[in-house]
N, CA, C and O of each residue as an XYZ file, in Angstrom:
568
protein
N      66.842    -17.589     -1.585
C      65.745    -17.909     -2.475
C      64.597    -16.916     -2.325
O      64.644    -16.023     -1.479
N      63.590    -17.075     -3.134
C      62.546    -16.059     -3.217
C      61.150    -16.536     -2.820
O      60.199    -15.768     -2.965
N      60.990    -17.699     -2.351
C      59.652    -18.244     -2.140
C      58.865    -17.578     -1.012
O      59.301    -17.579      0.139
N      57.695    -17.007     -1.350
C      56.700    -16.558     -0.393
C      57.128    -15.529      0.638
O      56.519    -15.444      1.704
N      58.131    -14.765      0.358
C      58.589    -13.759      1.303
C      58.471    -12.380      0.688
O      58.294    -12.238     -0.522
N      58.568    -11.388      1.514
C      58.549    -10.015      1.040
C      59.912     -9.613      0.472
O      60.064     -8.542     -0.114
N      60.895    -10.493      0.658
C      62.248    -10.229      0.161
C      62.702    -11.414     -0.671
O      62.462    -12.567     -0.313
N      63.356    -11.121     -1.775
C      63.951    -12.147     -2.630
C      65.431    -11.842     -2.736
O      65.815    -10.722     -3.074
N      66.256    -12.821     -2.452
C      67.695    -12.620     -2.524
C      68.321    -13.782     -3.277
O      68.069    -14.946     -2.967
N      69.132    -13.457     -4.260
C      69.833    -14.466     -5.052
C      71.300    -14.059     -5.115
O      71.623    -12.936     -5.503
N      72.179    -14.968     -4.734
C      73.623    -14.730     -4.837
C      74.205    -15.784     -5.760
O      73.919    -16.972     -5.609
N      75.021    -15.359     -6.712
C      75.600    -16.274     -7.666
C      76.858    -15.650     -8.264
O      77.190    -14.499     -7.980
N      77.544    -16.418     -9.088
C      78.726    -15.919     -9.784
C      78.310    -15.149    -11.030
O      77.290    -15.448    -11.651
N      79.110    -14.161    -11.380
C      78.884    -13.430    -12.627
C      79.335    -14.319    -13.777
O      80.471    -14.231    -14.242
N      78.428    -15.172    -14.225
C      78.716    -16.143    -15.276
C      77.636    -16.021    -16.358
O      76.572    -15.458    -16.102
N      77.892    -16.534    -17.546
C      76.929    -16.388    -18.651
C      75.510    -16.870    -18.328
O      74.545    -16.316    -18.852
N      75.366    -17.885    -17.481
C      74.034    -18.402    -17.154
C      73.338    -17.609    -16.046
O      72.162    -17.847    -15.774
N      74.039    -16.674    -15.405
C      73.480    -15.932    -14.266
C      72.204    -15.163    -14.595
O      71.252    -15.247    -13.819
N      72.126    -14.417    -15.699
C      70.872    -13.721    -15.998
C      69.679    -14.671    -16.122
O      68.578    -14.339    -15.680
N      69.883    -15.828    -16.708
C      68.803    -16.803    -16.852
C      68.319    -17.272    -15.487
O      67.114    -17.369    -15.252
N      69.247    -17.562    -14.595
C      68.906    -18.026    -13.240
C      68.125    -16.943    -12.503
O      67.097    -17.231    -11.890
N      68.599    -15.713    -12.556
C      67.937    -14.614    -11.851
C      66.557    -14.349    -12.440
O      65.611    -14.105    -11.691
N      66.418    -14.390    -13.757
C      65.097    -14.196    -14.372
C      64.100    -15.223    -13.859
O      62.965    -14.874    -13.534
N      64.506    -16.475    -13.782
C      63.603    -17.536    -13.312
C      63.166    -17.284    -11.867
O      61.985    -17.413    -11.547
N      64.109    -16.927    -10.999
C      63.765    -16.635     -9.599
C      62.820    -15.443     -9.513
O      61.816    -15.492     -8.803
N      63.142    -14.375    -10.237
C      62.320    -13.167    -10.174
C      60.914    -13.429    -10.701
O      59.939    -12.986    -10.094
N      60.796    -14.135    -11.812
C      59.462    -14.441    -12.371
C      58.609    -15.233    -11.384
O      57.444    -14.910    -11.155
N      59.202    -16.271    -10.807
C      58.457    -17.110     -9.861
C      58.027    -16.309     -8.634
O      56.890    -16.429     -8.177
N      58.931    -15.501     -8.109
C      58.634    -14.707     -6.916
C      57.541    -13.685     -7.199
O      56.615    -13.533     -6.403
N      57.640    -12.984     -8.323
C      56.633    -11.989     -8.672
C      55.270    -12.635     -8.922
O      54.239    -12.046     -8.596
N      55.255    -13.825     -9.489
C      53.990    -14.548     -9.680
C      53.367    -14.884     -8.326
O      52.155    -14.753     -8.157
N      54.180    -15.314     -7.363
C      53.673    -15.595     -6.014
C      53.095    -14.350     -5.359
O      52.112    -14.425     -4.622
N      53.703    -13.220     -5.630
C      53.230    -11.957     -5.068
C      52.023    -11.410     -5.829
O      51.436    -10.401     -5.438
N      51.666    -12.081     -6.906
C      50.576    -11.650     -7.787
C      50.832    -10.244     -8.330
O      49.943     -9.394     -8.381
N      52.094    -10.037     -8.735
C      52.475     -8.776     -9.361
C      51.821     -8.722    -10.730
O      51.828     -9.733    -11.431
N      51.260     -7.605    -11.144
C      50.647     -7.528    -12.478
C      51.636     -7.951    -13.574
O      52.815     -7.598    -13.528
N      51.149     -8.696    -14.539
C      52.012     -9.326    -15.545
C      52.922     -8.348    -16.290
O      54.121     -8.598    -16.414
N      52.373     -7.250    -16.781
C      53.194     -6.304    -17.531
C      54.265     -5.684    -16.645
O      55.420     -5.568    -17.054
N      53.887     -5.284    -15.427
C      54.843     -4.693    -14.486
C      55.904     -5.717    -14.089
O      57.076     -5.371    -13.946
N      55.498     -6.976    -13.910
C      56.456     -8.038    -13.574
C      57.448     -8.228    -14.718
O      58.644     -8.391    -14.480
N      56.964     -8.208    -15.945
C      57.852     -8.335    -17.095
C      58.880     -7.214    -17.153
O      60.039     -7.440    -17.500
N      58.445     -5.999    -16.810
C      59.373     -4.862    -16.786
C      60.443     -5.041    -15.712
O      61.615     -4.743    -15.943
N      60.042     -5.522    -14.549
C      60.990     -5.763    -13.454
C      61.997     -6.830    -13.865
O      63.203     -6.654    -13.690
N      61.501     -7.928    -14.408
C      62.391     -9.020    -14.819
C      63.388     -8.524    -15.865
O      64.570     -8.863    -15.797
N      62.934     -7.737    -16.818
C      63.824     -7.216    -17.854
C      64.877     -6.268    -17.263
O      66.050     -6.346    -17.629
N      64.472     -5.387    -16.363
C      65.420     -4.453    -15.746
C      66.464     -5.201    -14.914
O      67.652     -4.886    -14.980
N      66.026     -6.186    -14.135
C      66.963     -6.976    -13.324
C      67.894     -7.776    -14.239
O      69.092     -7.876    -13.975
N      67.349     -8.333    -15.295
C      68.166     -9.056    -16.274
C      69.271     -8.151    -16.822
O      70.425     -8.571    -16.921
N      68.926     -6.928    -17.173
C      69.917     -5.995    -17.712
C      71.007     -5.686    -16.691
O      72.185     -5.615    -17.044
N      70.625     -5.502    -15.429
C      71.615     -5.204    -14.392
C      72.555     -6.386    -14.175
O      73.763     -6.200    -14.026
N      72.010     -7.592    -14.156
C      72.847     -8.786    -13.972
C      73.714     -9.010    -15.208
O      74.886     -9.365    -15.087
N      73.153     -8.806    -16.381
C      73.928     -8.933    -17.612
C      75.100     -7.956    -17.608
O      76.207     -8.308    -18.016
N      74.857     -6.728    -17.147
C      75.953     -5.759    -17.043
C      77.030     -6.252    -16.091
O      78.219     -6.101    -16.370
N      76.628     -6.838    -14.971
C      77.612     -7.375    -14.018
C      78.436     -8.477    -14.675
O      79.653     -8.535    -14.500
N      77.782     -9.339    -15.420
C      78.482    -10.442    -16.089
C      79.409     -9.892    -17.175
O      80.554    -10.329    -17.292
N      78.924     -8.951    -17.957
C      79.673     -8.440    -19.105
C      80.776     -7.460    -18.734
O      81.887     -7.536    -19.259
N      80.467     -6.545    -17.831
C      81.374     -5.434    -17.573
C      82.199     -5.542    -16.303
O      83.277     -4.954    -16.223
N      81.726     -6.270    -15.318
C      82.365     -6.194    -14.003
C      83.281     -7.360    -13.688
O      83.920     -7.366    -12.635
N      83.363     -8.322    -14.543
C      84.222     -9.469    -14.266
C      85.680     -9.038    -14.290
O      86.099     -8.289    -15.173
N      86.446     -9.507    -13.327
C      87.855     -9.117    -13.216
C      88.656     -9.718    -14.369
O      88.559    -10.917    -14.628
N      89.440     -8.904    -15.058
C      90.234     -9.426    -16.181
C      91.271    -10.452    -15.712
O      91.876    -10.296    -14.651
N      91.464    -11.483    -16.500
C      92.510    -12.469    -16.231
C      93.697    -12.172    -17.128
O      93.638    -11.296    -17.991
N      94.762    -12.904    -16.915
C      95.996    -12.677    -17.677
C      95.807    -12.902    -19.171
O      96.499    -12.279    -19.976
N      94.878    -13.786    -19.563
C      94.704    -14.105    -20.972
C      93.381    -13.535    -21.484
O      92.361    -14.220    -21.409
N      93.366    -12.308    -22.001
C      92.126    -11.741    -22.526
C      91.599    -12.592    -23.667
O      92.409    -13.232    -24.338
N      90.312    -12.647    -23.935
C      89.269    -11.890    -23.264
C      88.649    -12.635    -22.079
O      87.587    -12.230    -21.607
N      89.259    -13.684    -21.593
C      88.698    -14.426    -20.461
C      88.728    -13.566    -19.211
O      89.625    -12.743    -19.026
N      87.730    -13.770    -18.353
C      87.646    -12.996    -17.124
C      87.314    -13.927    -15.963
O      86.591    -14.910    -16.124
N      87.848    -13.606    -14.807
C      87.541    -14.373    -13.605
C      86.149    -13.969    -13.121
O      85.818    -12.784    -13.088
N      85.342    -14.952    -12.750
C      83.993    -14.670    -12.271
C      84.046    -14.000    -10.896
O      84.909    -14.307    -10.073
N      83.121    -13.093    -10.668
C      83.000    -12.408     -9.389
C      81.585    -12.633     -8.866
O      80.677    -12.926     -9.645
N      81.388    -12.499     -7.549
C      80.035    -12.702     -7.020
C      79.089    -11.556     -7.406
O      79.489    -10.397     -7.512
N      77.834    -11.925     -7.610
C      76.768    -10.966     -7.874
C      75.642    -11.279     -6.905
O      75.266    -12.437     -6.725
N      75.107    -10.236     -6.284
C      73.993    -10.401     -5.346
C      72.820     -9.580     -5.838
O      72.959     -8.387     -6.111
N      71.665    -10.216     -5.953
C      70.429     -9.542     -6.338
C      69.514     -9.568     -5.126
O      69.245    -10.627     -4.559
N      69.044     -8.406     -4.740
C      68.163     -8.276     -3.578
C      66.958     -7.456     -4.000
O      67.104     -6.351     -4.522
N      65.749     -8.002     -3.773
C      64.513     -7.311     -4.118
C      63.581     -7.374     -2.918
O      63.465     -8.418     -2.276
N      62.922     -6.275     -2.613
C      61.998     -6.230     -1.487
C      60.750     -5.455     -1.875
O      60.812     -4.462     -2.600
N      59.620     -5.929     -1.379
C      58.345     -5.248     -1.588
C      58.210     -4.198     -0.499
O      58.482     -4.467      0.671
N      57.791     -3.006     -0.884
C      57.517     -1.977      0.115
C      56.192     -1.303     -0.211
O      55.833     -1.127     -1.375
N      55.478     -0.932      0.838
C      54.221     -0.212      0.657
C      54.528      1.158      0.082
O      55.491      1.809      0.486
N      53.707      1.590     -0.860
C      53.859      2.913     -1.461
C      52.487      3.326     -1.955
O      51.970      2.757     -2.916
N      51.903      4.301     -1.309
C      50.532      4.701     -1.647
C      50.417      5.074     -3.114
O      51.223      5.859     -3.613
N      49.446      4.538     -3.805
C      48.290      3.798     -3.326
C      48.442      2.277     -3.440
O      47.435      1.573     -3.517
N      49.643      1.767     -3.452
C      49.823      0.323     -3.624
C      51.134     -0.152     -3.045
O      51.400      0.009     -1.854
N      51.964     -0.750     -3.915
C      53.252     -1.297     -3.506
C      54.240     -1.171     -4.650
O      53.852     -1.014     -5.808
N      55.500     -1.240     -4.320
C      56.551     -1.173     -5.332
C      57.716     -2.030     -4.849
O      57.699     -2.560     -3.738
N      58.725     -2.155     -5.703
C      59.900     -2.955     -5.367
C      61.127     -2.073     -5.246
O      61.333     -1.153     -6.038
N      61.925     -2.365     -4.256
C      63.258     -1.800     -4.135
C      64.197     -2.923     -4.556
O      64.135     -4.025     -4.011
N      65.060     -2.648     -5.516
C      65.914     -3.675     -6.117
C      67.362     -3.215     -6.064
O      67.674     -2.074     -6.402
N      68.249     -4.119     -5.633
C      69.688     -3.823     -5.664
C      70.407     -4.988     -6.332
O      70.171     -6.151     -6.008
N      71.280     -4.657     -7.261
C      72.146     -5.646     -7.905
C      73.567     -5.180     -7.641
O      73.958     -4.082     -8.038
N      74.337     -6.029     -6.963
C      75.679     -5.645     -6.507
C      76.695     -6.668     -6.976
O      76.498     -7.874     -6.823
N      77.786     -6.174     -7.549
C      78.898     -7.060     -7.891
C      80.150     -6.534     -7.223
O      80.167     -5.407     -6.727
N      81.183     -7.328     -7.208
C      82.440     -6.958     -6.554
C      83.602     -7.007     -7.536
O      84.752     -7.207     -7.143
N      83.298     -6.825     -8.794
C      84.347     -6.860     -9.813
C      84.950     -5.490    -10.044
O      84.713     -4.551     -9.285
N      85.717     -5.394    -11.084
C      86.335     -4.145    -11.496
C      85.580     -3.638    -12.716
O      85.446     -4.356    -13.707
N      85.089     -2.412    -12.652
C      84.287     -1.864    -13.745
C      85.076     -1.873    -15.045
O      86.228     -1.443    -15.096
N      84.437     -2.368    -16.085
C      85.030     -2.385    -17.425
C      84.181     -1.474    -18.302
O      82.954     -1.556    -18.249
N      84.785     -0.620    -19.097
C      84.000      0.272    -19.955
C      83.139     -0.513    -20.939
O      83.500     -1.603    -21.382
N      81.997      0.072    -21.265
C      81.084     -0.559    -22.226
C      81.741     -0.608    -23.598
O      82.511      0.277    -23.971
N      81.422     -1.653    -24.331
C      81.898     -1.806    -25.703
C      80.714     -1.510    -26.615
O      79.808     -2.336    -26.720
N      80.695     -0.347    -27.283
C      79.553      0.031    -28.115
C      79.203     -1.009    -29.170
O      78.055     -1.070    -29.611
N      80.149     -1.816    -29.578
C      79.886     -2.842    -30.586
C      79.048     -3.988    -30.008
O      78.509     -4.799    -30.762
N      78.934     -4.061    -28.682
C      78.201     -5.161    -28.037
C      76.914     -4.704    -27.385
O      76.426     -5.378    -26.477
N      76.349     -3.600    -27.803
C      75.086     -3.153    -27.222
C      75.229     -1.802    -26.565
O      75.457     -0.798    -27.239
N      75.096     -1.771    -25.251
C      75.247     -0.521    -24.539
C      73.946      0.185    -24.199
O      73.958      1.373    -23.879
N      72.820     -0.523    -24.262
C      71.530      0.107    -23.983
C      70.926     -0.337    -22.657
O      69.790      0.028    -22.354
N      71.655     -1.114    -21.858
C      71.114     -1.637    -20.607
C      70.678     -0.563    -19.635
O      69.577     -0.636    -19.088
N      71.529      0.445    -19.405
C      71.171      1.511    -18.467
C      70.004      2.346    -18.989
O      69.136      2.752    -18.217
N      69.982      2.599    -20.278
C      68.866      3.342    -20.873
C      67.566      2.570    -20.661
O      66.549      3.153    -20.282
N      67.598      1.283    -20.901
C      66.415      0.442    -20.726
C      65.959      0.422    -19.271
O      64.767      0.563    -18.995
N      66.902      0.249    -18.333
C      66.544      0.238    -16.908
C      65.903      1.567    -16.505
O      64.930      1.580    -15.750
N      66.437      2.678    -16.999
C      65.863      3.995    -16.673
C      64.432      4.124    -17.190
O      63.575      4.715    -16.531
N      64.183      3.570    -18.366
C      62.832      3.637    -18.938
C      61.836      2.749    -18.187
O      60.664      3.104    -18.061
N      62.288      1.612    -17.693
C      61.394      0.647    -17.047
C      61.124      0.936    -15.580
O      60.078      0.551    -15.056
N      62.044      1.602    -14.917
C      61.953      1.825    -13.476
C      61.665      3.294    -13.173
O      61.942      4.169    -13.994
N      61.109      3.559    -11.991
C      60.883      4.940    -11.566
C      62.173      5.611    -11.104
O      62.297      6.835    -11.159
N      63.126      4.813    -10.651
C      64.382      5.361    -10.133
C      65.511      4.403    -10.468
O      65.352      3.185    -10.385
N      66.655      4.961    -10.849
C      67.858      4.166    -11.107
C      69.052      4.936    -10.576
O      69.228      6.118    -10.873
N      69.868      4.255     -9.790
C      71.094      4.851     -9.279
C      72.215      3.843     -9.464
O      72.057      2.662     -9.156
N      73.338      4.310     -9.964
C      74.505      3.471    -10.205
C      75.650      4.053     -9.394
O      76.026      5.210     -9.585
N      76.209      3.250     -8.483
C      77.327      3.730     -7.673
C      78.451      2.703     -7.677
O      78.236      1.509     -7.883
N      79.640      3.203     -7.447
C      80.823      2.355     -7.305
C      81.302      2.528     -5.868
O      82.093      3.427     -5.581
N      80.818      1.653     -4.943
C      81.172      1.807     -3.538
C      82.678      1.743     -3.314
O      83.418      1.191     -4.128
N      83.117      2.316     -2.199
C      84.533      2.326     -1.872
C      85.145      0.950     -1.737
O      86.365      0.804     -1.815
N      84.313     -0.069     -1.533
C      84.815     -1.437     -1.398
C      85.025     -2.102     -2.746
O      85.411     -3.269     -2.799
N      84.783     -1.393     -3.827
C      84.948     -1.955     -5.165
C      83.642     -2.487     -5.710
O      82.675     -2.679     -4.973
N      83.626     -2.721     -6.999
C      82.427     -3.235     -7.644
C      81.453     -2.133     -8.001
O      81.786     -0.948     -7.990
N      80.244     -2.554     -8.317
C      79.181     -1.639     -8.723
C      77.888     -2.061     -8.057
O      77.618     -3.253     -7.914
N      77.080     -1.083     -7.647
C      75.752     -1.368     -7.119
C      74.736     -0.569     -7.908
O      74.845      0.650     -8.038
N      73.743     -1.276     -8.433
C      72.635     -0.662     -9.138
C      71.435     -0.733     -8.213
O      71.063     -1.813     -7.753
N      70.827      0.414     -7.937
C      69.607      0.468     -7.132
C      68.486      0.948     -8.042
O      68.616      1.950     -8.745
N      67.382      0.207     -8.011
C      66.219      0.568     -8.822
C      64.965      0.542     -7.955
O      64.858     -0.253     -7.021
N      64.034      1.406     -8.271
C      62.714      1.373     -7.647
C      61.696      1.235     -8.758
O      61.672      2.028     -9.699
N      60.858      0.221     -8.642
C      59.859     -0.031     -9.685
C      58.709      0.951     -9.586
O      58.509      1.578     -8.545
N      57.949      1.087    -10.669
C      56.718      1.867    -10.584
C      55.762      1.209     -9.574
O      55.818     -0.001     -9.357
N      54.913      1.994     -8.980
C      53.923      1.501     -8.009
C      52.832      0.720     -8.740
O      52.368      1.119     -9.809
N      52.432     -0.409     -8.134
C      51.328     -1.218     -8.650
C      50.279     -1.346     -7.545
O      50.544     -1.005     -6.392
N      49.100     -1.833     -7.894
C      48.043     -1.997     -6.888
C      48.470     -3.018     -5.839
O      49.341     -3.852     -6.084
N      47.858     -2.942     -4.694
C      48.199     -3.835     -3.583
C      47.857     -5.277     -3.863
O      48.333     -6.165     -3.156
N      47.064     -5.537     -4.850
C      46.778     -6.896     -5.291
C      46.014     -7.653     -4.318
O      45.697     -8.819     -4.554
């Protein structure tokens, strides 16, 4: 959970309701941290996109398409000091099998995350799945 700590961690299944759950946790946690509203909205949107990608693209295919078996998704966010204020280090990790994007269903999540965050890195670790690492823009210490 995310209450009153410098770290927020949410683990859940890559299911259709997962982005909604993560958005609620992130919003509440950022409000507790007194993160500036516009910057908090950008963080919530970027995290939503990363979790949505995990739900949409990383779920392991089942024998009967288009159904997919749910895989775990872990969202980890931490506040770190960064002169002249603070920023967030964010990781969204799934353990599914990468599925190519379907242009008919969007495909702008990574572009949006790059625009909202100061840093975005997408890796496919040797253990399988995908890890998205983001660093938010610096905000005042509040």
